[in-house]
N, C-alpha and C positions, 0 to 999 in steps of 0.2 A: 587874222589873215586866213583866207581859205584856199583850198586846192580845187581847181576846176577840172571837170571832165567834159569832153566835147564829143558830140556826134558830128562827124565831118566826112566829106567825100575827098578831101585833099590828102596828099601824102603826109603833110604836116598840118595840124589843126590851125596854126597861125596863118596859113595860106588858104583858108576856107573860102575866101572870096574868089579864088581862081576856079573852083568847081563847087559853087554854092548849093546848099539846100535853100531854096527860096522861102521867104516868109509865107508865101501862098501855099507851097507844098506842105510846110510844117503845120499851118493852120488846118488845111484839108485833112492831113493825117490825124491830127489831134481830135478833130471833130468826128472822125470815123472810129475812134477808139473809145468805148464806153467807160474805160477806166481813167480817161483824161478829161479835163475841163478847161476850155479856153477862157482865161480871165481877162487878158488884155491883148488886143491885136496890135495896136499902135497907139499908145497913150501914156497915162501916168498910173502908177500904183502907189497907194498911200498906206501907211502903217502907223498906228499910234504907239509911241514909245512909253515906257513905264512912267516917265515924268509928265505925261500928257501931251507932249509935243508930237506933231505929226511929221513923219518923214515921208517925203514925196519924191519918187524917182521916175524918170522917163524910161519906159520899157517897150519892147516889141516882142510879140509872140510869147507872152507869159502864160504857161500852162501848168495846171495842178494835176498831180497823179494821185489817185485815191486807192489804187489796187483793184483786184478783181472783186466785183460785187459790192464795192464800198458805197456807202451812203454819201452823197455829195454834201450833206450837212455837217459831216465831221471834218476834222483837220486832215489836210493832204499829207501823204507820205513823203512827197518831194515836190519841188518846183523845177520846171525847165523854162529856159528863156532862149530866144533866138537872137543871134548877134553876128552880123557880117558873114552870113553863110553857114554858120554852125548852130547847133542846139547845145546849150550848156547847163550843167548842174554843179552846184558848189558842195564840196565835201559829201558826195553820195555814199550811202552804205551799199552793201553787197546786193540787197534786193533792188535798189535803185539802179545799180550798174547792170543788173540782169534786164531790167525794163529798158534801159538805154540801149542795150544790145538788140532787144526785140524791135525797138523803134528804128535803130540803125539798119537792121536787116530789111525792114519794110521800105526804107528810103534809099537803099543801095549805098549805104555809108558804113562807117566803122566808129568804134568808141576809142578815144585817145585822151590820155591825161596831159596835163600841162608840160610834163617832161618828155612827151613823145611816146610813152608806153601805150600799148594797145591792150584792150580788155576783151576777154572771150565771153561766150554765152553764160558761163557760170559766174561772171562778174570778177574774174581773176585776171591779173596782168599776165600776158603771154610773152614768151621769149621771141616768137616770130612776129614779123611785121605783116604777115599775111592776114588780110581782113576777113577771110573766110575760115580761118582756123577756129575750131570749136574747142 
């Protein structure tokens, strides 16, 4: 089981549909950032499992993050997906949380964990619920 972190404009990430980041906004932002690559806008993503079976899931706004100056041919550092007005990452490390904060700032949003905690520009949880806190 994973722990999701969300980029949201809502007071609580679970209410992201009330003040959504649209799929179109997310894709436009991802295309403007050379460290990001849009893999799926609205479709299916397939992955081959170790036993040879193929896992196929329906996804929207699936974007890979490669870091600064990264070659697109290597493995992404993280994956972001869009869902119901928020952009999500599962079990992000500190570097990914920092990138999420950068994305959130550009989209006039904030970074919030499943339990409601907010993350600052350093990728650390903050005591305040002020989205502008650094």
